[in-house]
C-alpha positions in Angstrom: 1.4 27.5 -9.7 2.5 26.9 -6.1 1.0 28.5 -3.0 -2.1 30.3 -2.2 -0.9 33.6 -3.7 -2.3 32.6 -7.1 -5.8 33.3 -5.7 -4.9 36.9 -5.6 -4.2 36.9 -9.3 -7.6 35.4 -10.3 -9.0 38.7 -11.8 -10.1 40.0 -8.4 -13.2 37.7 -8.5 -14.3 36.7 -5.1 -13.8 33.0 -4.4 -17.1 30.9 -4.4 -18.0 29.4 -1.1 -17.1 25.8 -0.2 -14.0 25.6 -2.4 -10.9 23.6 -1.5 -8.1 23.8 -4.1 -5.2 21.5 -5.0 -2.9 24.2 -3.6 -4.2 23.5 -0.2 -3.3 19.8 -0.6 0.0 20.9 -1.9 0.8 23.1 1.0 -0.6 20.8 3.7 0.6 17.5 2.5 3.1 17.6 -0.4 5.2 20.6 0.5 4.9 19.6 4.2 6.7 16.3 3.4 3.7 14.2 4.4 2.8 12.7 1.0 2.8 8.9 0.9 2.7 8.7 -2.9 -0.4 6.6 -3.1 -1.9 8.3 -6.1 -5.4 8.8 -4.6 -5.5 12.5 -5.5 -4.6 11.7 -9.1 -7.3 9.0 -9.4 -10.1 10.9 -7.7 -9.7 14.2 -9.7 -12.9 14.4 -11.9 -11.2 16.8 -14.3 -7.9 14.9 -14.7 -6.2 18.0 -13.4 -3.6 16.2 -11.3 -0.7 14.3 -12.7 2.7 12.9 -11.5 5.9 14.9 -11.5 8.3 12.5 -13.2 11.3 14.0 -11.4 9.9 13.9 -7.8 7.2 11.2 -8.2 4.9 13.5 -6.4 1.4 14.9 -7.4 1.4 18.1 -9.4 -1.3 20.2 -11.0 -1.2 19.7 -14.8 -4.2 21.8 -15.7 -6.9 24.1 -14.2 -8.0 23.2 -10.7 -11.8 23.5 -10.3 -11.7 23.6 -6.5 -13.9 20.5 -6.1 -12.0 19.5 -2.9 -11.9 15.8 -3.7 -8.1 15.6 -3.7 -8.1 16.8 -0.2 -11.2 14.9 1.0 -9.9 11.5 -0.2 -6.2 12.0 0.7 -5.1 9.6 3.6 -3.0 12.5 4.9 -5.6 15.1 4.2 -9.3 15.0 4.9 -9.8 11.2 4.8 -10.6 9.4 8.0 -9.4 6.1 6.8 -10.4 4.3 10.0 -14.0 4.8 9.0 -13.3 2.4 6.2 -12.5 -0.4 8.6 -15.4 -2.8 9.0 -16.1 -4.2 12.5 -13.5 -6.8 13.7 -14.2 -10.5 13.7 -14.5 -11.5 17.3 -11.6 -13.3 18.9 -12.0 -17.0 19.7 -12.4 -16.2 23.4 -15.5 -14.1 22.5 -17.7 -16.6 20.5 -21.0 -14.9 21.4 -20.2 -11.8 19.4 -21.9 -12.0 16.0 -19.6 -12.1 12.9 -20.4 -9.6 10.2 -19.6 -10.4 6.6 -18.4 -7.1 5.1 -18.9 -7.3 1.4 -20.9 -8.8 -1.5 -18.6 -10.2 -4.1 -21.2 -9.4 -6.8 -20.8 -5.7 -6.1 -17.5 -4.0 -6.7 -18.3 -1.3 -4.2 -17.3 -1.6 -0.6 -20.1 -1.8 2.0 -19.5 0.5 4.9 -21.1 -1.0 8.0 -19.8 1.3 10.7 -18.9 0.0 14.1 -16.0 0.7 16.5 -12.4 1.1 15.2 -11.1 -2.3 14.2 -9.2 -3.9 17.0 -7.5 -7.3 16.9 -6.7 -8.4 13.3 -9.7 -6.6 12.0 -12.4 -8.3 9.9 -11.0 -11.8 9.2 -13.0 -14.6 7.4 -10.0 -17.0 7.2 -6.4 -16.9 8.2 -3.4 -19.1 7.1 0.3 -19.4 6.6 0.7 -19.9 2.9 3.3 -20.5 0.3 3.0 -21.1 -3.4 3.9 -24.5 -4.7 5.8 -23.0 -7.6 7.3 -19.5 -7.2 8.7 -17.3 -10.0 12.3 -16.1 -9.8 12.4 -13.1 -7.6 9.2 -13.8 -5.7 9.3 -12.6 -2.1 8.6 -14.8 0.9 5.7 -17.2 0.1 5.1 -15.8 -3.4 1.4 -16.2 -2.9 0.2 -12.8 -4.3 1.4 -13.8 -7.8 -0.2 -17.2 -7.4 -3.5 -15.6 -6.5 -3.4 -13.2 -9.4 -2.5 -15.9 -11.9 -5.4 -18.1 -10.7 -7.8 -15.2 -10.9 -6.7 -14.3 -14.4 -6.8 -17.9 -15.6 -10.4 -18.2 -14.3 -11.5 -15.0 -16.0 -12.3 -13.3 -12.7 -9.9 -10.4 -13.5 -8.7 -8.8 -16.8 -5.6 -7.4 -15.2 -3.9 -6.2 -12.1 -2.1 -3.1 -11.0 1.3 -4.3 -9.6 4.8 -3.0 -9.5 7.7 -3.8 -11.9 11.3 -2.7 -12.3 11.9 0.6 -13.9 13.2 0.2 -17.5 15.4 3.2 -16.9 19.0 2.0 -16.5 19.6 5.1 -14.3 17.0 3.8 -11.8 18.2 0.3 -10.7 15.9 -1.4 -8.2 13.2 1.2 -8.5 9.6 -0.1 -8.7 7.1 1.5 -10.9 3.4 0.9 -11.1 2.1 -1.0 -14.1 -1.1 -2.7 -15.4 -0.3 -6.3 -16.0 -2.8 -8.0 -18.4 -1.1 -11.3 -19.2 0.3 -14.1 -17.1 3.8 -13.3 -18.3 3.5 -9.7 -17.1 2.3 -10.9 -13.7 5.3 -13.3 -13.4 7.7 -10.6 -14.5 6.4 -8.3 -11.8 7.0 -10.9 -9.0 9.1 -9.6 -6.2 9.2 -6.5 -3.9 10.3 -3.0 -4.1 10.6 -0.7 -1.1 9.5 2.6 -2.7 6.0 3.9 -3.4 4.8 4.1 -7.0 1.7 6.4 -7.2 0.0 3.2 -8.1 -3.6 4.5 -8.3 -2.6 6.8 -11.1 -2.4 3.6 -13.2 -6.2 3.2 -13.0 -6.4 5.5 -16.0 -7.4 2.9 -18.5 -7.7 5.1 -21.6 -5.8 3.6 -24.4 -5.7 0.1 -22.9 -7.0 -2.9 -24.7 -9.4 -4.0 -22.1 -13.1 -4.9 -22.2 -15.7 -2.1 -21.9 -16.4 -3.2 -18.3 -13.0 -4.3 -17.1 -12.3 -6.1 -13.8 -9.0 -5.4 -12.1 -7.1 -6.4 -9.0 -4.9 -3.9 -7.2 -1.9 -4.9 -5.1 -0.7 -2.2 -2.9 0.2 -0.8 0.5 -2.6 -0.2 3.0 -2.8 3.5 2.2 -3.4 2.7 -1.5 -6.2 0.4 -0.6 -7.6 3.1 1.7 -7.9 5.4 -1.3 -9.6 2.8 -3.4 -12.1 2.0 -0.7 -12.9 5.6 0.0 -13.6 6.3 -3.7 -15.7 3.2 -4.0 -17.7 3.7 -0.8 -18.3 7.5 -1.3 -19.0 7.8 -5.0 -19.1 11.3 -6.3 -21.8 12.0 -8.9 -19.2 13.6 -11.2 -17.2 10.4 -11.4 -13.4 10.1 -11.2 -12.3 11.3 -14.6 -10.3 8.8 -16.6 -9.5 6.7 -13.6 -11.7 3.6 -13.4 -12.0 2.9 -9.7 -15.2 1.1 -10.4 -13.2 -1.6 -12.2 -11.4 -2.7 -9.1 -13.0 -6.0 -7.9 -10.1 -7.4 -5.8 -7.7 -5.6 -3.4 -4.6 -7.2 -1.8 -2.9 -5.1 0.9 0.8 -5.7 1.6 1.4 -5.4 5.4 3.5 -2.3 5.9 4.7 0.1 8.5 6.6 2.4 6.1 7.8 2.8 2.6 11.0 4.5 1.5 12.0 7.3 -0.8 13.8 5.6 -3.7 16.7 8.0 -4.1 17.2 8.2 -0.3 17.3 4.4 0.2 18.7 2.8 -3.0 21.0 5.6 -4.2 22.1 7.6 -1.2 22.1 5.0 1.5 23.0 1.8 -0.4 24.8 2.9 -3.6 26.7 6.0 -2.4 27.2 5.5 1.3 27.8 1.8 1.2 29.2 1.3 -2.3 26.8 -1.2 -3.5 26.7 -2.2 -7.2 23.0 -2.1 -7.7 23.3 -3.9 -11.1 24.5 -7.0 -9.2 21.7 -7.0 -6.6 19.4 -10.0 -6.6 17.2 -9.3 -3.6 16.4 -6.6 -1.0 14.7 -7.8 2.1 14.1 -6.9 5.8 14.5 -9.9 8.2 15.2 -10.2 11.9 15.1 -6.4 12.2 17.9 -6.0 9.6 18.1 -4.7 6.0 19.5 -7.6 3.9 20.8 -7.1 0.4 22.1 -10.0 -1.6 24.1 -10.1 -4.8 23.3 -12.5 -7.7 26.2 -14.7 -6.7 24.8 -15.2 -3.2 27.1 -12.7 -1.5 25.5 -10.7 1.3 26.3 -7.1 0.4 24.4 -5.4 3.3 23.4 -6.8 6.7 22.5 -3.9 9.0 19.8 -2.9 11.5 16.8 -1.4 9.8 17.0 1.5 12.2 20.1 2.7 10.2 17.8 3.4 7.3 14.9 5.3 9.0 16.2 8.6 7.5 15.3 7.3 4.1 11.6 6.5 4.9 8.7 8.6 3.8 7.8 10.9 6.7 4.1 10.6 6.1 4.2 6.9 6.9 4.7 7.7 10.5 1.1 8.9 10.7 -0.4 5.6 9.5 -2.0 3.2 12.0 -3.1 0.7 9.4 -0.2 -1.8 9.3 -2.7 -4.7 8.8 -4.5 -3.3 5.7 -7.9 -3.6 7.3 -10.0 -2.4 4.4 -8.5 -4.9 1.8 -10.1 -8.1 0.5 -6.8 -9.9 1.5 -3.9 -8.8 3.6 -0.5 -10.5 3.0 2.8 -10.2 4.8 5.6 -12.2 6.4 5.1 -11.3 10.0 3.5 -14.1 11.9 4.9 -16.9 9.6 8.1 -18.8 9.4 10.6 -17.9 6.7 9.5 -18.4 3.1 5.9 -18.5 4.1 3.4 -15.7 4.1 0.7 -14.7 6.6 -2.7 -14.4 4.8 -5.7 -12.7 6.3 -8.8 -13.2 4.2 -11.2 -10.3 5.0 -14.1 -10.5 2.5 -16.1 -12.9 0.4 -14.3 -11.6 -2.7 -11.0 -12.4 -1.0 -12.1 -15.9 0.0 -13.2 -16.7 -3.5 -9.8 -15.4 -4.9 -7.9 -17.6 -2.4 -10.1 -20.6 -3.3 -9.4 -20.2 -7.0 -5.7 -20.4 -6.2 -5.9 -23.2 -3.6 -4.5 -25.9 -6.0 -1.4 -23.7 -6.4 -0.8 -23.2 -2.7 0.3 -24.9 0.5 -1.8 -23.8 3.4 -1.5 -24.4 7.2 -2.4 -22.8 10.5 -1.0 -19.3 10.9 2.2 -19.6 13.0 2.0 -16.6 15.3 -1.0 -14.3 15.1 0.2 -12.6 18.2 3.2 -11.2 16.3 0.8 -9.4 14.0 -1.0 -7.9 17.0 2.2 -6.8 18.7 3.4 -5.0 15.6 0.0 -3.5 14.9 -0.1 -2.1 18.5 3.4 -0.6 18.0 2.4 0.9 14.7 -0.5 2.7 16.4 1.8 4.0 19.1 4.2 5.4 16.5 1.2 7.1 14.8 0.1 8.6 18.1 3.6 9.8 18.9 3.9 11.4 15.5 0.9 13.5 16.2 2.3 14.4 19.6 5.5 15.5 17.9 3.6 18.1 16.0 3.1 19.7 19.4 6.5 18.8 20.8 9.2 18.8 18.1 11.8 17.4 20.5 9.9 14.1 21.1 12.0 11.0 20.3 9.8 9.6 17.5 11.8 6.5 16.6 13.2 5.4 20.0 10.6 2.8 20.9 10.4 1.6 17.3 14.1 1.1 17.0 14.3 -0.7 20.3 11.4 -3.0 19.3 13.0 -3.9 16.0 16.3 -4.6 17.7 14.6 -7.0 20.1 11.9 -8.4 17.8 10.4 -11.5 19.3 8.0 -14.2 18.0 8.6 -13.8 14.2 11.5 -13.9 11.8 10.5 -10.7 10.1 11.0 -7.0 10.9 8.2 -4.4 10.6 8.8 -3.3 7.0 7.0 -6.0 5.0 6.4 -6.7 1.3 5.3 -9.9 -0.4 4.9 -10.4 -4.1 
């Protein structure tokens, strides 16, 4: 059921006005290699007509499309203007006379759109710290604070579960992350650590068949584009609902600072296993540090230590269009840029985020953020890459990655390169 030609086979009936079909999303985003695999289209479909192709990990039509247009309207690479979800920025210290606007009410799971100019600086920030967990599970990335926050929230009864990523159980998919709904402390701990592939995470908001309360409360940990999809669905509720996907259940969002994600097969299988001969079964950790891709084996041997620019061909092409490195619409943004090694930079953006961090405070070491300017530099670079990506649509010969690669090679003021995860 690919392409627009199917419309010519619809019994000759004239198309109703105002219809936008899944096939338009398919042509403009999926087939155009712009899909970022966030799962928003799956979660927003009111008729549960969109699923996930298990071979490609891309959205696919699984039953009749009604032409409601929501999959296109809410797609971060389709009709969604995700910058409209960014609340006004908290003023910088050198502008104390500008009023601070608190962006959300923790008693209401729906995001409050307040308008305002595009978020500059670090965006809306209530508190900011360098943080590490006092006790980190095996495999935790950097400061390990996301797991600590989720464990504290679950222990306090603030959430009933969290959408996170865990290793694929398929032995043919070593080091592939898949989305999962963790509902116990053990499941959260087992999911500690980072994966560098997208997971269609929002598809996991289908709670049918789960043993959860009638009015569940969930946290979602994801990349900025995944949080964009959640915020859009919460802020612009459609009267027909979102099918089986309980976007209304999400009460806490944690964005992992990110400039790009990778295609699993391209990175882990083609680049690492096949081209470089890695034994993926022996890998203990994959990380990006000092502008380099670092892969370590269980015995401590460094299996790969190369410039991250060598792996750009394995990145999702749709990531180049994103200018939301900082995850401005989340309750909490977390990453390693701006903090020393084994610590995490934490930007608390809402009252819900502040309460979640407060719950976990006894599990955490907190101090002043080391280098906020590093976050600003990388954010500015990310915006320039997005702008140049749009320019490339007009000029296919434009050198898209030149400035990015040069910046990574000479990265100053932080010990982390732009591709960031923290679990």
